[in-house]
C-alpha positions in Angstrom: 144.9 25.0 131.1 143.7 26.3 134.5 145.2 29.7 135.3 146.0 30.6 138.9 144.0 33.5 140.4 147.1 35.6 140.5 147.9 35.0 136.8 144.3 35.8 135.8 144.3 39.0 137.9 147.6 40.1 136.3 146.3 39.5 132.8 143.2 41.5 133.5 145.2 44.5 134.9 147.6 44.3 132.0 144.6 44.6 129.7 143.4 47.8 131.4 146.7 49.5 131.2 146.5 50.3 134.9 149.4 50.6 137.2 149.1 48.8 140.5 150.3 49.8 144.0 150.2 48.2 147.4 150.8 50.2 150.6 151.3 48.8 154.1 149.7 51.3 156.4 151.6 50.1 159.4 155.2 50.1 157.9 154.8 52.4 154.9 156.2 49.7 152.7 155.1 50.0 149.1 155.0 47.7 146.0 154.5 49.2 142.5 154.3 47.3 139.2 156.2 48.3 136.1 153.2 49.8 134.5 152.8 52.2 137.5 156.3 53.5 136.8 155.9 53.4 133.0 152.9 55.7 132.9 155.3 58.3 134.4 158.1 57.6 131.9 160.2 55.5 134.2 161.2 51.9 135.0 161.1 50.7 138.5 164.9 50.4 138.4 165.2 54.1 137.6 163.1 54.9 140.6 164.9 52.5 143.0 164.9 52.4 145.9 161.1 52.6 145.7 159.6 53.9 148.9 156.5 55.7 150.0 158.6 58.9 149.6 158.9 58.1 145.9 155.1 58.6 145.5 155.1 61.7 147.6 158.0 63.2 145.6 156.3 62.6 142.2 152.9 64.1 143.4 152.0 67.7 142.8 152.4 69.5 146.2 149.0 71.1 145.8 147.3 67.6 145.4 148.9 65.9 148.4 146.3 67.4 150.8 143.5 66.3 148.4 144.8 62.7 148.4 145.1 62.6 152.2 141.6 64.0 152.6 140.1 61.3 150.2 142.1 58.6 152.1 140.8 59.7 155.5 137.3 59.8 154.2 137.6 56.2 153.1 139.2 55.0 156.3 136.5 56.7 158.3 134.0 54.5 156.5 132.4 57.4 154.4 133.0 55.8 151.0 133.2 52.4 149.3 136.8 53.0 148.2 139.6 55.4 148.3 139.5 57.5 145.1 140.9 60.8 143.8 142.5 62.4 140.8 146.0 63.9 141.4 148.8 65.3 139.3 152.1 63.4 139.1 155.3 64.5 137.5 156.3 62.7 134.3 159.9 62.0 133.5 159.8 64.6 130.7 158.7 67.3 133.2 155.0 67.4 132.3 152.3 66.9 134.9 150.0 63.9 134.2 146.5 63.5 135.7 146.3 60.1 137.5 143.1 58.6 138.7 143.8 56.4 141.7 141.5 53.9 143.4 142.2 51.6 146.3 140.7 49.4 149.0 141.8 47.7 152.2 142.9 44.2 151.7 141.3 42.9 154.8 138.0 44.3 153.5 136.6 45.8 156.8 136.9 49.3 158.3 136.8 48.0 161.9 139.8 45.6 161.8 143.3 47.0 162.0 144.3 47.9 158.4 147.5 46.5 157.0 147.5 46.7 153.2 145.8 49.2 151.0 145.8 48.1 147.4 144.8 49.9 144.2 145.4 51.1 140.7 146.6 54.1 138.8 145.1 55.2 135.5 146.5 58.0 133.3 143.4 60.3 132.6 145.4 63.2 131.2 143.7 63.2 127.8 140.3 63.1 129.4 141.2 66.0 131.7 142.6 68.0 128.8 139.5 67.4 126.8 137.3 68.3 129.8 139.3 71.5 130.2 138.9 72.5 126.6 135.2 71.7 126.7 134.9 73.9 129.9 136.7 76.7 128.1 134.4 76.3 125.1 131.4 76.4 127.5 132.6 79.6 129.0 133.0 81.2 125.6 129.4 80.5 124.6 126.8 83.1 125.2 124.8 80.8 127.4 125.2 78.0 129.9 125.3 74.3 128.7 124.1 71.4 130.7 123.0 67.8 130.8 119.7 67.0 132.4 118.3 63.6 133.2 114.7 62.5 134.0 114.0 59.0 135.2 110.9 57.0 134.3 109.5 57.6 137.8 109.8 61.4 137.3 112.9 62.0 139.3 115.4 64.4 137.7 118.9 65.7 138.1 121.7 67.5 136.4 124.9 65.6 135.5 126.7 68.5 134.0 126.4 72.3 134.4 128.8 75.0 133.0 130.0 77.9 135.1 127.6 80.4 133.7 124.9 78.9 135.9 126.3 81.3 138.6 125.5 84.3 136.4 122.0 83.1 135.5 120.8 81.4 138.7 123.3 82.5 141.4 124.3 78.9 142.3 127.4 76.9 141.5 127.6 74.0 139.0 128.3 71.7 142.0 125.2 72.9 143.8 123.0 72.4 140.6 124.3 68.9 140.1 123.9 67.9 143.8 120.3 69.2 144.0 118.4 70.3 140.9 115.7 71.9 143.0 118.2 74.6 144.0 118.1 75.8 140.4 114.3 75.4 139.9 113.7 77.5 143.0 115.1 80.5 141.1 112.5 80.3 138.4 109.8 82.9 138.7 106.9 81.4 140.7 104.5 82.3 137.9 106.6 80.4 135.3 107.6 77.4 137.4 104.6 75.2 136.5 104.9 76.0 132.8 108.6 75.0 132.8 107.9 71.7 134.5 104.9 71.0 132.2 107.1 71.7 129.1 109.8 69.3 130.4 107.2 66.6 131.0 105.8 67.1 127.5 109.3 66.7 126.0 109.9 63.6 128.1 106.7 61.9 126.8 107.0 63.1 123.1 110.8 63.2 122.8 110.3 66.5 120.9 112.8 69.3 121.4 112.4 71.2 124.6 112.2 75.0 124.3 110.8 77.3 126.9 111.1 81.0 127.7 110.8 81.8 131.4 111.8 84.3 134.1 114.3 83.8 136.8 115.0 85.7 140.0 118.6 86.2 140.9 119.8 88.5 143.7 116.4 90.2 143.7 116.5 90.9 139.9 114.2 89.3 137.4 115.5 88.3 134.0 114.4 86.4 131.0 116.0 83.1 129.9 115.4 80.7 126.9 116.1 77.0 127.3 116.6 74.7 124.4 117.5 71.0 124.6 117.3 67.9 122.5 116.1 64.8 124.3 117.4 61.2 123.8 115.8 58.2 125.5 118.1 55.5 126.8 117.3 51.8 127.0 116.4 51.9 130.6 113.7 54.5 129.9 115.3 57.6 131.2 115.6 60.6 129.0 118.7 62.8 128.7 118.7 66.3 127.4 121.9 68.1 126.2 121.0 71.7 126.2 121.7 75.4 126.4 120.2 78.3 128.3 120.6 81.8 127.0 119.8 85.3 128.3 117.0 86.9 126.3 116.4 90.1 128.3 117.1 92.4 125.3 114.9 90.3 123.0 112.1 90.3 125.5 112.4 94.1 126.1 112.2 94.7 122.4 109.3 92.2 122.1 107.4 93.9 124.9 108.1 97.3 123.4 106.9 96.3 120.0 103.8 94.8 121.6 103.2 98.0 123.5 103.6 100.1 120.4 101.2 97.8 118.5 98.4 98.4 121.0 99.2 102.0 122.0 98.3 105.4 120.5 101.6 107.1 120.1 100.4 110.6 120.9 98.4 110.1 124.1 99.9 106.8 125.4 96.3 105.4 125.6 95.4 102.1 123.9 94.5 102.1 120.2 91.2 101.1 118.5 92.4 97.6 117.6 93.4 96.7 121.2 90.2 98.3 122.6 88.0 96.2 120.3 89.8 93.0 121.3 89.3 93.8 125.0 85.6 94.6 124.3 85.1 91.3 122.6 86.7 89.5 125.6 84.6 91.4 128.1 81.4 90.7 126.2 82.3 87.0 126.0 82.8 86.9 129.8 79.6 88.7 130.4 77.8 86.3 128.1 79.2 83.3 130.0 79.1 84.5 133.6 76.6 87.4 133.5 77.1 90.7 135.1 77.2 94.2 133.7 79.7 96.4 131.9 79.5 99.9 130.4 80.8 101.9 127.5 81.5 105.6 127.2 82.1 107.3 123.9 83.7 110.7 124.1 84.3 113.4 121.4 86.0 116.7 122.0 83.7 119.5 120.8 84.8 121.7 117.8 88.2 120.2 117.8 88.8 121.0 114.1 88.3 124.7 115.0 91.0 124.4 117.6 93.5 123.0 115.1 92.5 125.6 112.5 92.9 128.5 115.0 96.0 127.4 117.0 97.7 124.8 114.9 98.2 121.0 115.2 100.9 121.2 118.0 98.3 122.9 120.2 95.7 120.4 119.2 98.1 117.6 120.1 98.7 119.2 123.5 95.0 119.2 124.1 94.7 115.5 123.3 97.6 114.6 125.5 96.1 116.6 128.4 92.7 115.0 128.0 94.3 111.5 127.9 95.9 112.3 131.3 92.6 113.5 132.7 90.9 110.3 131.7 93.6 108.1 133.2 93.4 109.9 136.5 89.6 109.2 136.7 89.3 105.6 135.8 90.2 102.3 137.4 93.1 100.1 136.5 90.6 97.5 135.2 89.1 100.0 132.8 90.3 100.2 129.2 90.7 103.7 127.6 91.5 104.1 124.0 91.9 106.9 121.5 90.0 105.6 118.5 90.1 108.5 116.1 91.4 112.1 115.9 89.5 113.5 118.9 87.4 110.4 119.6 87.8 108.2 122.7 86.2 105.1 124.1 86.2 103.8 127.7 85.3 100.2 128.6 84.3 99.8 132.2 83.9 96.2 133.4 81.6 95.4 136.3 80.2 98.9 136.1 76.5 100.0 136.2 75.1 102.6 133.7 74.7 105.0 136.6 78.3 104.8 137.7 79.6 105.0 134.1 77.5 108.1 133.5 78.9 109.7 136.6 82.5 109.1 135.4 81.6 110.7 132.0 80.1 113.7 133.8 83.2 114.1 136.0 85.3 114.1 132.8 83.1 116.6 131.2 83.4 119.0 134.1 87.2 118.4 134.4 87.9 119.3 130.8 85.5 122.2 130.9 87.5 123.7 133.8 90.9 123.2 132.1 92.6 126.2 130.6 94.7 125.8 127.4 97.1 128.3 125.9 97.0 129.1 122.2 98.8 131.7 120.1 100.3 134.7 121.9 99.4 133.2 125.3 95.7 133.4 124.5 93.7 131.1 126.8 90.9 128.9 125.5 88.5 126.3 126.8 87.6 122.8 125.6 84.3 120.9 126.1 83.2 117.3 125.3 80.2 115.4 124.4 79.7 111.8 125.6 77.4 108.9 125.1 77.0 106.1 127.7 75.6 102.6 127.3 75.4 99.6 129.6 75.2 95.9 128.7 73.6 93.6 131.3 72.5 90.1 130.6 71.5 91.1 127.1 72.2 89.2 123.9 73.8 92.0 121.8 76.7 92.1 119.5 79.8 94.3 120.1 79.0 96.1 116.8 75.5 96.9 118.0 76.8 98.0 121.4 79.2 100.5 119.8 76.5 101.7 117.4 74.1 102.4 120.4 76.9 104.2 122.2 77.7 106.3 119.1 74.0 107.3 118.8 73.9 108.5 122.3 77.0 110.6 121.6 75.5 112.1 118.5 72.3 112.9 120.5 74.6 114.9 122.9 76.0 116.8 120.0 72.6 117.5 118.5 71.4 118.9 121.8 74.1 121.5 121.9 77.3 119.6 122.9 79.1 119.8 126.3 76.8 117.2 127.8 76.5 113.5 128.6 73.6 111.4 127.1 72.8 108.0 128.5 71.1 105.2 126.6 68.2 103.8 128.6 
């Protein structure tokens, strides 16, 4: 049996559960079907006489302006159809979320419009679920999002929770309309690493995880992003993920790292860190050439100072000497306390002559310092130093330290308070 187009259309609409409406824009006449009234708990007879005012009366007052704005946008040719979500009063007094769509019957925007025809769908459950998910997202410690990358490399966000405003200083709507607005807030030094990590997750489908810095309102903070990728049949990859603030964790991590390489008393580096930097410098010199120097320093008769004035005074001497060194070296130099009263200075791109001059300046500086012992008794401290340079030579780090130590011991054997240079 051949069904008429009208019968087929009615069967399709009945299957969708949609209410239908027709509106004559010239006369304001309206036609609603029973399903339109039924989703609001009424029959058409209960609403009779059905007029355009019936729809206006059932709409939430705050949503009328939204509907008119969406309609005007469509009539101005700025969209393929009239579409919006509005609240309408149910017979039991509740507000129902109604998704309405419509199009001009004559199909063109230039002809005089007569009939606008469309559907109503009750999307209350979806809206309630969306609201609950939004509340859940706001209760989480981080922001949640959905990120999509196309096979051609294009990418965008399809969902972003409100916390994006706290982390990146942009709204969810801005993030979803232009992903670059979010990526622009990533620290310039970290941006490439973030993009590379996303590309790797795209190609391997392994979980994405990345720590990076962001700049928001002039402040820099640390974030950690975690997301699980899923590839869709068309080749695009979708990540459902979370971004969390890890400022406290990073501060602790950096502090632990600092403590692991720092001498607690003087604030200088410790022996372990110094040896690591020395190995790196030697490797660079071996590969690219150049020259670097080492200075080994030992405070003279330091045990006698501790014995005479006590360890607190000895500690004060070590701290003061650490400050003296830091004031006389460059930022590129590495200074470490490697033993009780023993210090090492690594000076990259420094000649033997210049390193010896720094050592001599230190010797004079500490010699001219006055320290206070028991009962305000002043005393002086001197140092002995050994200096060695490495320039285009094949020598191990251990040998270099040994040569520097021998120069230091020569200074002590010759009466202390002097600098000896290994030629």
